[in-house]
N, C-alpha and C positions, 0 to 999 in steps of 0.2 A: 374662635380655633382659626390656625391656620388651615393653608390647604394640603394634605396629605400626600408626599411624595410615593411613586412607585418606585421599584429594584430599577427600572428603568431610566425615571428621573434620575434618580441616585449616582445610575452608570453615566449620564449624560452630565450632569452638574459636575462632575470630577475631570472631565476634559478640556483637554486647549481651546480655544474659541473656535479655532479652525477646524477640529476635529469634532465639536459640535454640531456646528454648521451642517456638516457632511454626511451625521450619524441621523439628526434628526431628518434629512431632505430625506436618506434613506427608509427612516422607519415609516416616514410617510407614507412612500412609495410601495412599502410590504402592504403596507395595514389596507391602501388603497385596490393594489393588485391581488392581494389574495388575503380577504377581509376575514376568512374564516379561520386563521390561523392563532394559536395560543401565544400572546408574549412572555418568554420569562427572564429571567437573568441565570444562566448557568455557564458553571466552569467560570466563573469572572466576567461572561458578556452576553448580549444579549441575545437570546433565538425564538425562533419561529415553528410551534410544534403544530402538528395535525395529528393523524395517525402515528406518524412517527417525528424526528429531526428534519424539519427540511431546510432553513436556511440560519444564517446569523452573521451581526454586524460586528466585528472584531478593528479598535482601532488603534494604531500603532501609531509612531513616532511622526514618519513623512505623509502617511495614507491611510485609508479605511479600506477594509476588506468587506466584502458582500457576500461569504461562502457558502456555496448549496452542500447542503452534507451528501447528496447523492448526483451530482453536479457532473460527473461522467455518463452519467444516460440522460442527461440532455441535451437536445439539437441546439448548437448554437451557431446559426447562421451569419453572426455578425463578429462571431471571432472574438466575444471580451471576455471568456473566460479561461484561467489559466490553470497550471495545476498539471502533475502525473501522476499522482496517487488512485488508489483504487478505485476509489468514488466522489472522495471533493474537489469541488472545483472553486476558483472566488475571482472576482471581480476586483479589481484594482481602485480605487477613487483618490484623488491627488485634493481634489477642490471641486465644492459643488457641482460645477460646468462640467466635470467630467461623464456624471450621471445620464447615461445615454437613454431618458426615461422610457421609451418606445420597447427598445431591445431590451432593458432591466425587465421592464414590467414583464414581455413576451417568456422571460426565462424563470420570474419570480411564478405567473402564473403556468407555465408550464413544470415547475418543481413542486406548485401544491397539488396537480391534479394527481402528477407520478406518486406522492404519497398517497393521494385517497384513492387510488385505484391499485395501488401494489404494498404496503409499507414493509420494507426487510432490515 
């Protein structure tokens, strides 16, 4: 029997190689920085869920977004987050080298802690 694939594996397998590399790197970082979050594919893209929705990985043609559902509430000392909506903020990644691991891990931990303290 072959290895069974998850919805996340299926999502990754359908991406172009450049996006696959970025998504795999972000996935690894999310799992390391916020290991208690559950991984699921919702609305057609990977989401990470604690009490509520915490973050998602969304592949586009020229980049991949790591989006934080409550990003507007996060402290972002490195100025990585973009967006002007009521809650959502995202970090745009054009290559794996764009991922500032320490800064992104800090955002992921903060988002997971925010979710754990009070989901809304």
